[in-house]
N, CA, C and O atoms as CSV, one atom per row, in Angstrom:
chain,resi,resn,atom,element,x,y,z
A,1,MET,N,N,-17.365,6.159,-10.847
A,1,MET,CA,C,-16.542,6.967,-10.168
A,1,MET,C,C,-15.187,6.462,-10.046
A,1,MET,O,O,-15.016,5.249,-9.923
A,2,THR,N,N,-14.172,7.294,-10.069
A,2,THR,CA,C,-12.768,6.915,-9.944
A,2,THR,C,C,-12.293,7.367,-8.521
A,2,THR,O,O,-12.700,8.386,-7.964
A,3,PHE,N,N,-11.386,6.489,-8.002
A,3,PHE,CA,C,-10.939,6.755,-6.642
A,3,PHE,C,C,-9.435,6.881,-6.711
A,3,PHE,O,O,-8.769,6.076,-7.362
A,4,ARG,N,N,-8.865,7.940,-6.008
A,4,ARG,CA,C,-7.497,8.165,-5.894
A,4,ARG,C,C,-7.221,8.379,-4.377
A,4,ARG,O,O,-7.889,9.190,-3.735
A,5,TYR,N,N,-6.254,7.661,-3.828
A,5,TYR,CA,C,-5.804,7.875,-2.431
A,5,TYR,C,C,-4.484,8.522,-2.535
A,5,TYR,O,O,-3.552,7.905,-3.050
A,6,ALA,N,N,-4.317,9.866,-2.029
A,6,ALA,CA,C,-3.062,10.582,-2.260
A,6,ALA,C,C,-2.429,10.705,-0.874
A,6,ALA,O,O,-3.101,10.997,0.116
A,7,ARG,N,N,-1.118,10.474,-0.836
A,7,ARG,CA,C,-0.383,10.649,0.444
A,7,ARG,C,C,1.018,11.153,0.174
A,7,ARG,O,O,1.677,10.749,-0.783
A,8,HIS,N,N,1.447,12.038,1.034
A,8,HIS,CA,C,2.832,12.624,0.912
A,8,HIS,C,C,3.686,11.731,1.723
A,8,HIS,O,O,3.271,11.190,2.747
A,9,THR,N,N,4.972,11.569,1.224
A,9,THR,CA,C,5.954,10.716,1.909
A,9,THR,C,C,7.331,11.393,1.941
A,9,THR,O,O,7.599,12.297,1.150
A,10,ASN,N,N,8.210,10.948,2.867
A,10,ASN,CA,C,9.576,11.452,2.903
A,10,ASN,C,C,10.493,10.610,2.045
A,10,ASN,O,O,11.624,11.016,1.777
A,11,ASN,N,N,10.010,9.375,1.580
A,11,ASN,CA,C,10.900,8.542,0.804
A,11,ASN,C,C,10.160,7.875,-0.369
A,11,ASN,O,O,9.788,6.701,-0.351
A,12,LEU,N,N,9.980,8.731,-1.388
A,12,LEU,CA,C,9.256,8.241,-2.540
A,12,LEU,C,C,9.689,6.888,-3.248
A,12,LEU,O,O,8.921,6.029,-3.680
A,13,GLU,N,N,11.022,6.875,-3.278
A,13,GLU,CA,C,11.530,5.647,-4.023
A,13,GLU,C,C,11.176,4.421,-3.164
A,13,GLU,O,O,10.678,3.429,-3.695
A,14,LYS,N,N,11.418,4.473,-1.875
A,14,LYS,CA,C,11.115,3.341,-1.018
A,14,LYS,C,C,9.709,2.939,-1.064
A,14,LYS,O,O,9.404,1.751,-1.162
A,15,ILE,N,N,8.787,3.931,-0.994
A,15,ILE,CA,C,7.343,3.646,-1.056
A,15,ILE,C,C,7.015,3.017,-2.434
A,15,ILE,O,O,6.271,2.038,-2.486
A,16,LYS,N,N,7.562,3.568,-3.566
A,16,LYS,CA,C,7.300,3.072,-4.902
A,16,LYS,C,C,7.715,1.623,-4.982
A,16,LYS,O,O,6.971,0.784,-5.490
A,17,SER,N,N,8.916,1.320,-4.478
A,17,SER,CA,C,9.402,-0.044,-4.569
A,17,SER,C,C,8.586,-0.906,-3.717
A,17,SER,O,O,8.349,-2.034,-4.149
A,18,PHE,N,N,8.102,-0.555,-2.545
A,18,PHE,CA,C,7.302,-1.409,-1.727
A,18,PHE,C,C,5.953,-1.749,-2.434
A,18,PHE,O,O,5.581,-2.918,-2.539
A,19,TYR,N,N,5.276,-0.765,-2.886
A,19,TYR,CA,C,3.956,-1.028,-3.513
A,19,TYR,C,C,4.000,-1.765,-4.811
A,19,TYR,O,O,3.063,-2.477,-5.171
A,20,ILE,N,N,5.122,-1.592,-5.538
A,20,ILE,CA,C,5.359,-2.390,-6.757
A,20,ILE,C,C,5.933,-3.691,-6.561
A,20,ILE,O,O,5.335,-4.693,-6.954
A,21,ASP,N,N,7.127,-3.759,-5.944
A,21,ASP,CA,C,7.877,-5.010,-5.772
A,21,ASP,C,C,7.277,-5.929,-4.834
A,21,ASP,O,O,7.286,-7.126,-5.121
A,22,VAL,N,N,6.722,-5.512,-3.681
A,22,VAL,CA,C,6.215,-6.314,-2.586
A,22,VAL,C,C,4.710,-6.615,-2.874
A,22,VAL,O,O,4.296,-7.773,-2.808
A,23,LEU,N,N,3.906,-5.587,-3.187
A,23,LEU,CA,C,2.451,-5.792,-3.301
A,23,LEU,C,C,2.020,-6.158,-4.721
A,23,LEU,O,O,0.871,-6.546,-4.933
A,24,GLY,N,N,2.908,-6.042,-5.676
A,24,GLY,CA,C,2.596,-6.326,-7.027
A,24,GLY,C,C,1.792,-5.390,-7.778
A,24,GLY,O,O,1.254,-5.752,-8.824
A,25,LEU,N,N,1.659,-4.155,-7.308
A,25,LEU,CA,C,0.976,-3.153,-8.067
A,25,LEU,C,C,1.822,-2.593,-9.190
A,25,LEU,O,O,3.015,-2.879,-9.283
A,26,GLU,N,N,1.225,-1.826,-10.007
A,26,GLU,CA,C,1.931,-1.362,-11.243
A,26,GLU,C,C,2.158,0.211,-11.180
A,26,GLU,O,O,1.357,0.953,-10.612
A,27,LEU,N,N,3.245,0.632,-11.771
A,27,LEU,CA,C,3.498,2.071,-11.918
A,27,LEU,C,C,2.617,2.524,-13.061
A,27,LEU,O,O,2.807,2.056,-14.183
A,28,LEU,N,N,1.659,3.413,-12.832
A,28,LEU,CA,C,0.726,3.827,-13.897
A,28,LEU,C,C,1.226,5.157,-14.443
A,28,LEU,O,O,0.819,5.529,-15.544
A,29,GLY,N,N,2.060,5.879,-13.763
A,29,GLY,CA,C,2.578,7.145,-14.306
A,29,GLY,C,C,3.225,7.935,-13.073
A,29,GLY,O,O,3.263,7.475,-11.931
A,30,GLY,N,N,3.702,9.120,-13.434
A,30,GLY,CA,C,4.359,9.962,-12.446
A,30,GLY,C,C,4.664,11.296,-12.898
A,30,GLY,O,O,4.281,11.672,-14.006
A,31,PHE,N,N,5.343,12.064,-12.102
A,31,PHE,CA,C,5.659,13.411,-12.463
A,31,PHE,C,C,6.916,13.858,-11.683
A,31,PHE,O,O,7.197,13.331,-10.607
A,32,GLU,N,N,7.614,14.762,-12.193
A,32,GLU,CA,C,8.747,15.401,-11.488
A,32,GLU,C,C,8.613,16.900,-11.396
A,32,GLU,O,O,8.151,17.523,-12.352
A,33,ASN,N,N,8.983,17.490,-10.325
A,33,ASN,CA,C,9.038,18.985,-10.111
A,33,ASN,C,C,7.806,19.744,-10.602
A,33,ASN,O,O,7.917,20.782,-11.254
A,34,HIS,N,N,6.629,19.205,-10.275
A,34,HIS,CA,C,5.382,19.802,-10.602
A,34,HIS,C,C,5.038,20.595,-9.345
A,34,HIS,O,O,4.610,20.036,-8.335
A,35,ASN,N,N,5.240,21.935,-9.433
A,35,ASN,CA,C,5.097,22.877,-8.349
A,35,ASN,C,C,5.887,22.379,-7.115
A,35,ASN,O,O,5.378,22.407,-5.995
A,36,HIS,N,N,7.130,21.927,-7.336
A,36,HIS,CA,C,8.061,21.460,-6.293
A,36,HIS,C,C,7.712,20.089,-5.716
A,36,HIS,O,O,8.243,19.690,-4.679
A,37,TYR,N,N,6.815,19.374,-6.396
A,37,TYR,CA,C,6.453,18.054,-5.947
A,37,TYR,C,C,6.877,17.013,-7.024
A,37,TYR,O,O,6.774,17.279,-8.222
A,38,ASP,N,N,7.360,15.814,-6.572
A,38,ASP,CA,C,7.563,14.716,-7.434
A,38,ASP,C,C,6.506,13.642,-6.976
A,38,ASP,O,O,6.153,13.586,-5.798
A,39,GLY,N,N,6.021,12.810,-7.916
A,39,GLY,CA,C,4.957,11.851,-7.475
A,39,GLY,C,C,4.926,10.652,-8.471
A,39,GLY,O,O,5.500,10.641,-9.561
A,40,VAL,N,N,4.206,9.686,-7.965
A,40,VAL,CA,C,3.881,8.474,-8.714
A,40,VAL,C,C,2.489,8.110,-8.530
A,40,VAL,O,O,1.871,8.389,-7.502
A,41,PHE,N,N,1.963,7.456,-9.569
A,41,PHE,CA,C,0.606,6.920,-9.575
A,41,PHE,C,C,0.780,5.364,-9.629
A,41,PHE,O,O,1.391,4.836,-10.559
A,42,ILE,N,N,0.228,4.647,-8.607
A,42,ILE,CA,C,0.468,3.190,-8.520
A,42,ILE,C,C,-0.941,2.481,-8.429
A,42,ILE,O,O,-1.836,2.997,-7.760
A,43,GLY,N,N,-1.111,1.398,-9.048
A,43,GLY,CA,C,-2.401,0.662,-8.934
A,43,GLY,C,C,-2.378,-0.490,-9.890
A,43,GLY,O,O,-1.369,-1.182,-10.027
A,44,LYS,N,N,-3.466,-0.691,-10.536
A,44,LYS,CA,C,-3.594,-1.804,-11.481
A,44,LYS,C,C,-4.213,-1.260,-12.806
A,44,LYS,O,O,-5.200,-0.527,-12.753
A,45,GLN,N,N,-3.663,-1.597,-13.952
A,45,GLN,CA,C,-4.263,-1.112,-15.135
A,45,GLN,C,C,-5.726,-1.446,-15.306
A,45,GLN,O,O,-6.117,-2.497,-14.797
A,46,ASP,N,N,-6.539,-0.721,-15.928
A,46,ASP,CA,C,-7.933,-0.955,-16.224
A,46,ASP,C,C,-8.757,-0.988,-14.861
A,46,ASP,O,O,-9.855,-1.544,-14.860
A,47,GLU,N,N,-8.307,-0.466,-13.818
A,47,GLU,CA,C,-9.114,-0.354,-12.515
A,47,GLU,C,C,-9.537,1.099,-12.375
A,47,GLU,O,O,-8.965,1.999,-12.989
A,48,ASN,N,N,-10.540,1.294,-11.562
A,48,ASN,CA,C,-10.990,2.739,-11.462
A,48,ASN,C,C,-10.448,3.335,-10.041
A,48,ASN,O,O,-11.113,4.154,-9.407
A,49,TRP,N,N,-9.260,2.881,-9.626
A,49,TRP,CA,C,-8.685,3.399,-8.471
A,49,TRP,C,C,-7.167,3.362,-8.702
A,49,TRP,O,O,-6.638,2.619,-9.528
A,50,HIS,N,N,-6.486,4.249,-7.883
A,50,HIS,CA,C,-5.039,4.116,-7.784
A,50,HIS,C,C,-4.616,4.906,-6.604
A,50,HIS,O,O,-5.369,5.701,-6.042
A,51,LEU,N,N,-3.319,4.656,-6.219
A,51,LEU,CA,C,-2.621,5.391,-5.093
A,51,LEU,C,C,-1.712,6.464,-5.789
A,51,LEU,O,O,-1.136,6.234,-6.852
A,52,GLU,N,N,-1.632,7.560,-5.166
A,52,GLU,CA,C,-0.740,8.686,-5.505
A,52,GLU,C,C,0.191,8.970,-4.280
A,52,GLU,O,O,-0.261,9.233,-3.165
A,53,PHE,N,N,1.446,8.901,-4.554
A,53,PHE,CA,C,2.415,9.187,-3.483
A,53,PHE,C,C,3.253,10.429,-4.052
A,53,PHE,O,O,3.726,10.427,-5.188
A,54,THR,N,N,3.385,11.451,-3.180
A,54,THR,CA,C,4.167,12.576,-3.498
A,54,THR,C,C,5.275,12.858,-2.550
A,54,THR,O,O,5.242,12.412,-1.404
A,55,GLN,N,N,6.257,13.588,-2.995
A,55,GLN,CA,C,7.318,14.021,-2.096
A,55,GLN,C,C,7.841,15.392,-2.501
A,55,GLN,O,O,7.989,15.675,-3.690
A,56,SER,N,N,8.118,16.232,-1.533
A,56,SER,CA,C,8.682,17.536,-1.716
A,56,SER,C,C,9.735,17.777,-0.666
A,56,SER,O,O,10.071,16.871,0.096
A,57,LYS,N,N,10.245,18.946,-0.615
A,57,LYS,CA,C,11.234,19.317,0.390
A,57,LYS,C,C,10.716,19.283,1.892
A,57,LYS,O,O,11.479,19.139,2.848
A,58,GLU,N,N,9.366,19.429,1.999
A,58,GLU,CA,C,8.739,19.426,3.231
A,58,GLU,C,C,8.800,18.092,3.963
A,58,GLU,O,O,8.465,17.072,3.361
A,59,ILE,N,N,9.205,18.044,5.210
A,59,ILE,CA,C,9.313,16.789,5.897
A,59,ILE,C,C,7.975,16.490,6.453
A,59,ILE,O,O,7.357,17.327,7.112
A,60,VAL,N,N,7.523,15.317,6.199
A,60,VAL,CA,C,6.150,14.771,6.586
A,60,VAL,C,C,6.192,14.243,8.009
A,60,VAL,O,O,7.079,13.454,8.336
A,61,ASN,N,N,5.314,14.629,8.822
A,61,ASN,CA,C,5.054,14.058,10.138
A,61,ASN,C,C,3.755,13.253,10.080
A,61,ASN,O,O,2.678,13.816,10.273
A,62,HIS,N,N,3.838,11.961,9.820
A,62,HIS,CA,C,2.679,11.219,9.597
A,62,HIS,C,C,1.896,10.989,11.001
A,62,HIS,O,O,2.477,10.515,11.977
A,63,ILE,N,N,0.658,11.329,11.020
A,63,ILE,CA,C,-0.158,11.145,12.196
A,63,ILE,C,C,-1.360,10.267,11.768
A,63,ILE,O,O,-2.164,10.652,10.919
A,64,PHE,N,N,-1.444,9.111,12.371
A,64,PHE,CA,C,-2.497,8.162,12.134
A,64,PHE,C,C,-2.761,7.302,13.418
A,64,PHE,O,O,-2.023,7.418,14.396
A,65,ASN,N,N,-3.764,6.485,13.404
A,65,ASN,CA,C,-3.998,5.687,14.536
A,65,ASN,C,C,-3.958,4.157,13.950
A,65,ASN,O,O,-3.727,3.863,12.777
A,66,GLU,N,N,-4.217,3.298,14.959
A,66,GLU,CA,C,-4.233,1.876,14.629
A,66,GLU,C,C,-5.307,1.382,13.748
A,66,GLU,O,O,-5.209,0.287,13.194
A,67,ASP,N,N,-6.351,2.168,13.597
A,67,ASP,CA,C,-7.527,1.746,12.764
A,67,ASP,C,C,-7.512,2.338,11.417
A,67,ASP,O,O,-8.429,2.106,10.629
A,68,ASP,N,N,-6.424,3.160,11.087
A,68,ASP,CA,C,-6.308,3.666,9.730
A,68,ASP,C,C,-5.575,2.635,8.924
A,68,ASP,O,O,-4.389,2.386,9.141
A,69,ILE,N,N,-6.282,2.032,7.989
A,69,ILE,CA,C,-5.732,0.807,7.345
A,69,ILE,C,C,-6.159,0.859,5.852
A,69,ILE,O,O,-7.294,1.197,5.516
A,70,LEU,N,N,-5.209,0.515,4.998
A,70,LEU,CA,C,-5.510,0.218,3.569
A,70,LEU,C,C,-5.740,-1.251,3.499
A,70,LEU,O,O,-4.934,-2.047,3.981
A,71,VAL,N,N,-6.839,-1.616,2.900
A,71,VAL,CA,C,-7.168,-3.126,2.804
A,71,VAL,C,C,-7.200,-3.471,1.314
A,71,VAL,O,O,-7.800,-2.769,0.501
A,72,PHE,N,N,-6.504,-4.623,0.977
A,72,PHE,CA,C,-6.462,-5.104,-0.334
A,72,PHE,C,C,-7.066,-6.483,-0.267
A,72,PHE,O,O,-6.834,-7.230,0.684
A,73,TYR,N,N,-7.869,-6.832,-1.314
A,73,TYR,CA,C,-8.586,-8.095,-1.423
A,73,TYR,C,C,-7.982,-8.762,-2.723
A,73,TYR,O,O,-8.309,-8.341,-3.832
A,74,PRO,N,N,-7.139,-9.759,-2.573
A,74,PRO,CA,C,-6.650,-10.557,-3.684
A,74,PRO,C,C,-7.879,-11.179,-4.402
A,74,PRO,O,O,-8.962,-11.317,-3.833
A,75,ASN,N,N,-7.641,-11.549,-5.699
A,75,ASN,CA,C,-8.811,-12.086,-6.479
A,75,ASN,C,C,-9.007,-13.569,-6.272
A,75,ASN,O,O,-10.075,-14.104,-6.566
A,76,ASN,N,N,-7.974,-14.247,-5.763
A,76,ASN,CA,C,-8.079,-15.740,-5.597
A,76,ASN,C,C,-7.079,-16.198,-4.458
A,76,ASN,O,O,-6.265,-15.410,-3.978
A,77,LYS,N,N,-7.180,-17.451,-4.074
A,77,LYS,CA,C,-6.255,-18.027,-3.082
A,77,LYS,C,C,-4.850,-18.000,-3.473
A,77,LYS,O,O,-3.996,-17.729,-2.629
A,78,LEU,N,N,-4.507,-18.284,-4.803
A,78,LEU,CA,C,-3.159,-18.281,-5.272
A,78,LEU,C,C,-2.538,-16.848,-5.044
A,78,LEU,O,O,-1.455,-16.691,-4.481
A,79,GLU,N,N,-3.298,-15.840,-5.516
A,79,GLU,CA,C,-2.770,-14.496,-5.467
A,79,GLU,C,C,-2.583,-14.112,-3.976
A,79,GLU,O,O,-1.577,-13.480,-3.656
A,80,TYR,N,N,-3.488,-14.459,-3.073
A,80,TYR,CA,C,-3.294,-14.285,-1.625
A,80,TYR,C,C,-1.991,-14.905,-1.062
A,80,TYR,O,O,-1.199,-14.260,-0.375
A,81,GLN,N,N,-1.826,-16.215,-1.407
A,81,GLN,CA,C,-0.647,-16.928,-0.994
A,81,GLN,C,C,0.731,-16.283,-1.533
A,81,GLN,O,O,1.760,-16.201,-0.862
A,82,LEU,N,N,0.583,-15.879,-2.741
A,82,LEU,CA,C,1.819,-15.282,-3.360
A,82,LEU,C,C,2.123,-13.988,-2.684
A,82,LEU,O,O,3.289,-13.704,-2.407
A,83,LEU,N,N,1.095,-13.163,-2.395
A,83,LEU,CA,C,1.368,-11.874,-1.661
A,83,LEU,C,C,1.930,-12.091,-0.265
A,83,LEU,O,O,2.759,-11.298,0.182
A,84,LEU,N,N,1.515,-13.118,0.427
A,84,LEU,CA,C,1.978,-13.428,1.712
A,84,LEU,C,C,3.422,-13.945,1.676
A,84,LEU,O,O,4.218,-13.669,2.574
A,85,GLU,N,N,3.745,-14.709,0.607
A,85,GLU,CA,C,5.126,-15.160,0.533
A,85,GLU,C,C,6.026,-14.036,0.133
A,85,GLU,O,O,7.144,-13.958,0.642
A,86,LYS,N,N,5.583,-13.097,-0.808
A,86,LYS,CA,C,6.428,-11.904,-1.062
A,86,LYS,C,C,6.700,-11.098,0.121
A,86,LYS,O,O,7.811,-10.591,0.280
A,87,ILE,N,N,5.712,-10.943,0.997
A,87,ILE,CA,C,5.856,-10.031,2.145
A,87,ILE,C,C,6.897,-10.687,3.093
A,87,ILE,O,O,7.755,-9.995,3.641
A,88,LYS,N,N,6.815,-11.983,3.274
A,88,LYS,CA,C,7.775,-12.732,4.054
A,88,LYS,C,C,9.184,-12.686,3.519
A,88,LYS,O,O,10.166,-12.537,4.247
A,89,LYS,N,N,9.235,-12.826,2.176
A,89,LYS,CA,C,10.507,-12.826,1.452
A,89,LYS,C,C,11.246,-11.504,1.675
A,89,LYS,O,O,12.472,-11.517,1.785
A,90,HIS,N,N,10.570,-10.397,1.743
A,90,HIS,CA,C,11.112,-9.118,1.961
A,90,HIS,C,C,11.280,-8.782,3.494
A,90,HIS,O,O,11.513,-7.630,3.859
A,91,SER,N,N,11.157,-9.799,4.343
A,91,SER,CA,C,11.393,-9.720,5.781
A,91,SER,C,C,10.565,-8.698,6.448
A,91,SER,O,O,11.009,-7.993,7.354
A,92,ILE,N,N,9.285,-8.616,5.968
A,92,ILE,CA,C,8.222,-7.730,6.479
A,92,ILE,C,C,7.513,-8.510,7.500
A,92,ILE,O,O,7.020,-9.591,7.178
A,93,GLU,N,N,7.414,-8.064,8.713
A,93,GLU,CA,C,6.674,-8.787,9.780
A,93,GLU,C,C,5.255,-8.518,9.789
A,93,GLU,O,O,4.876,-7.363,9.593
A,94,PHE,N,N,4.389,-9.492,10.002
A,94,PHE,CA,C,3.029,-9.321,10.242
A,94,PHE,C,C,2.825,-8.811,11.738
A,94,PHE,O,O,3.538,-9.197,12.664
A,95,ILE,N,N,1.858,-7.972,11.868
A,95,ILE,CA,C,1.634,-7.464,13.330
A,95,ILE,C,C,0.117,-7.802,13.651
A,95,ILE,O,O,-0.658,-8.248,12.806
A,96,ILE,N,N,-0.209,-7.545,14.944
A,96,ILE,CA,C,-1.533,-7.810,15.385
A,96,ILE,C,C,-2.339,-6.486,15.156
A,96,ILE,O,O,-1.883,-5.377,15.438
A,97,ALA,N,N,-3.523,-6.697,14.643
A,97,ALA,CA,C,-4.437,-5.504,14.465
A,97,ALA,C,C,-5.160,-5.218,15.773
A,97,ALA,O,O,-5.500,-6.117,16.542
A,98,LYS,N,N,-5.377,-3.950,15.986
A,98,LYS,CA,C,-6.223,-3.467,17.127
A,98,LYS,C,C,-7.585,-4.062,16.965
A,98,LYS,O,O,-8.134,-4.586,17.935
A,99,ASN,N,N,-8.169,-4.009,15.776
A,99,ASN,CA,C,-9.482,-4.554,15.527
A,99,ASN,C,C,-9.393,-6.081,15.300
A,99,ASN,O,O,-8.832,-6.474,14.278
A,100,PRO,N,N,-9.882,-6.926,16.136
A,100,PRO,CA,C,-9.708,-8.429,15.972
A,100,PRO,C,C,-10.259,-8.932,14.648
A,100,PRO,O,O,-9.866,-10.007,14.195
A,101,TYR,N,N,-11.196,-8.155,13.987
A,101,TYR,CA,C,-11.809,-8.533,12.708
A,101,TYR,C,C,-10.682,-8.825,11.722
A,101,TYR,O,O,-10.735,-9.819,10.998
A,102,TRP,N,N,-9.607,-7.919,11.685
A,102,TRP,CA,C,-8.622,-8.037,10.630
A,102,TRP,C,C,-7.714,-9.190,11.010
A,102,TRP,O,O,-7.176,-9.790,10.079
A,103,ASN,N,N,-7.471,-9.584,12.263
A,103,ASN,CA,C,-6.688,-10.705,12.664
A,103,ASN,C,C,-7.381,-12.039,12.142
A,103,ASN,O,O,-6.743,-13.032,11.792
A,104,GLU,N,N,-8.700,-11.941,12.134
A,104,GLU,CA,C,-9.419,-13.224,11.722
A,104,GLU,C,C,-9.622,-13.271,10.136
A,104,GLU,O,O,-9.869,-14.324,9.549
A,105,ASN,N,N,-9.507,-12.139,9.548
A,105,ASN,CA,C,-9.827,-12.080,8.109
A,105,ASN,C,C,-8.693,-11.604,7.141
A,105,ASN,O,O,-8.933,-11.245,5.988
A,106,GLY,N,N,-7.458,-11.626,7.684
A,106,GLY,CA,C,-6.338,-11.240,6.828
A,106,GLY,C,C,-5.092,-11.188,7.649
A,106,GLY,O,O,-5.005,-11.724,8.754
A,107,LYS,N,N,-4.129,-10.523,7.069
A,107,LYS,CA,C,-2.702,-10.339,7.625
A,107,LYS,C,C,-2.449,-8.825,7.547
A,107,LYS,O,O,-2.674,-8.170,6.530
A,108,LEU,N,N,-1.964,-8.315,8.693
A,108,LEU,CA,C,-1.707,-6.911,8.811
A,108,LEU,C,C,-0.183,-6.683,8.887
A,108,LEU,O,O,0.511,-7.445,9.560
A,109,PHE,N,N,0.334,-5.675,8.228
A,109,PHE,CA,C,1.746,-5.260,8.291
A,109,PHE,C,C,1.857,-3.782,7.971
A,109,PHE,O,O,0.856,-3.128,7.680
A,110,LEU,N,N,3.104,-3.241,8.026
A,110,LEU,CA,C,3.262,-1.784,7.862
A,110,LEU,C,C,4.013,-1.527,6.509
A,110,LEU,O,O,4.872,-2.308,6.100
A,111,ASP,N,N,3.655,-0.424,5.856
A,111,ASP,CA,C,4.399,0.077,4.761
A,111,ASP,C,C,5.685,0.871,5.256
A,111,ASP,O,O,5.857,1.039,6.463
A,112,PRO,N,N,6.497,1.310,4.411
A,112,PRO,CA,C,7.707,1.938,4.867
A,112,PRO,C,C,7.523,3.252,5.678
A,112,PRO,O,O,8.401,3.706,6.412
A,113,ASP,N,N,6.275,3.839,5.476
A,113,ASP,CA,C,5.917,5.134,6.244
A,113,ASP,C,C,5.296,4.703,7.554
A,113,ASP,O,O,5.032,5.586,8.370
A,114,GLY,N,N,5.055,3.531,7.822
A,114,GLY,CA,C,4.369,3.120,9.076
A,114,GLY,C,C,2.797,2.961,8.927
A,114,GLY,O,O,2.099,2.712,9.910
A,115,TYR,N,N,2.341,3.097,7.816
A,115,TYR,CA,C,0.914,2.973,7.627
A,115,TYR,C,C,0.500,1.503,7.594
A,115,TYR,O,O,1.234,0.686,7.038
A,116,ARG,N,N,-0.553,1.168,8.120
A,116,ARG,CA,C,-1.082,-0.208,8.163
A,116,ARG,C,C,-1.743,-0.666,6.912
A,116,ARG,O,O,-2.492,0.085,6.287
A,117,ILE,N,N,-1.464,-1.981,6.501
A,117,ILE,CA,C,-2.044,-2.494,5.330
A,117,ILE,C,C,-2.543,-3.915,5.757
A,117,ILE,O,O,-1.890,-4.610,6.536
A,118,VAL,N,N,-3.695,-4.300,5.228
A,118,VAL,CA,C,-4.245,-5.668,5.377
A,118,VAL,C,C,-4.381,-6.230,4.020
A,118,VAL,O,O,-4.848,-5.606,3.066
A,119,ILE,N,N,-3.894,-7.586,3.983
A,119,ILE,CA,C,-4.217,-8.322,2.804
A,119,ILE,C,C,-5.279,-9.350,3.384
A,119,ILE,O,O,-5.019,-10.174,4.261
A,120,SER,N,N,-6.450,-9.193,2.802
A,120,SER,CA,C,-7.608,-9.927,3.339
A,120,SER,C,C,-7.978,-11.114,2.448
A,120,SER,O,O,-7.849,-11.016,1.228
A,121,HIS,N,N,-8.427,-12.213,3.011
A,121,HIS,CA,C,-8.824,-13.331,2.210
A,121,HIS,C,C,-10.370,-13.384,2.146
A,121,HIS,O,O,-10.894,-14.419,1.736
A,122,LEU,N,N,-11.064,-12.427,2.492
A,122,LEU,CA,C,-12.568,-12.359,2.658
A,122,LEU,C,C,-13.208,-12.609,1.189
A,122,LEU,O,O,-14.148,-13.396,1.084
A,123,LYS,N,N,-12.755,-12.020,0.199
A,123,LYS,CA,C,-13.410,-11.949,-1.132
A,123,LYS,C,C,-12.922,-13.039,-2.036
A,123,LYS,O,O,-13.249,-13.037,-3.222
A,124,ILE,N,N,-12.126,-14.004,-1.512
A,124,ILE,CA,C,-11.555,-14.971,-2.356
A,124,ILE,C,C,-12.561,-16.069,-2.576
A,124,ILE,O,O,-13.180,-16.567,-1.635
A,125,ASN,N,N,-12.724,-16.458,-3.883
A,125,ASN,CA,C,-13.660,-17.515,-4.263
A,125,ASN,C,C,-12.950,-18.812,-4.286
A,125,ASN,O,O,-13.554,-19.842,-4.583
């Protein structure tokens, strides 16, 4: 099974830069003016998942709560540490999660749209 998480944004370039430059994901493809939408596919090559972000003239009003979280599991301790360093280098602040589980098992921060992301150390060998 292949997984795609699709989300609309008001600032496609900022989101694209964040997920590529900060989180180290890759631009897998994109499109322009497809039925009045522009979009990008971001993930990792040879994985069965990716994120899709789209933008149109419609202004998005994001509605989510504190338990709506994207969770990323780095493959090893070095990758985990490098991600945390990149996040700090870009002056992105870590925040306290509502669910204490994520405070114990990772670091929580916001993407440019205000969605919560956790980088978790749980699956690191």
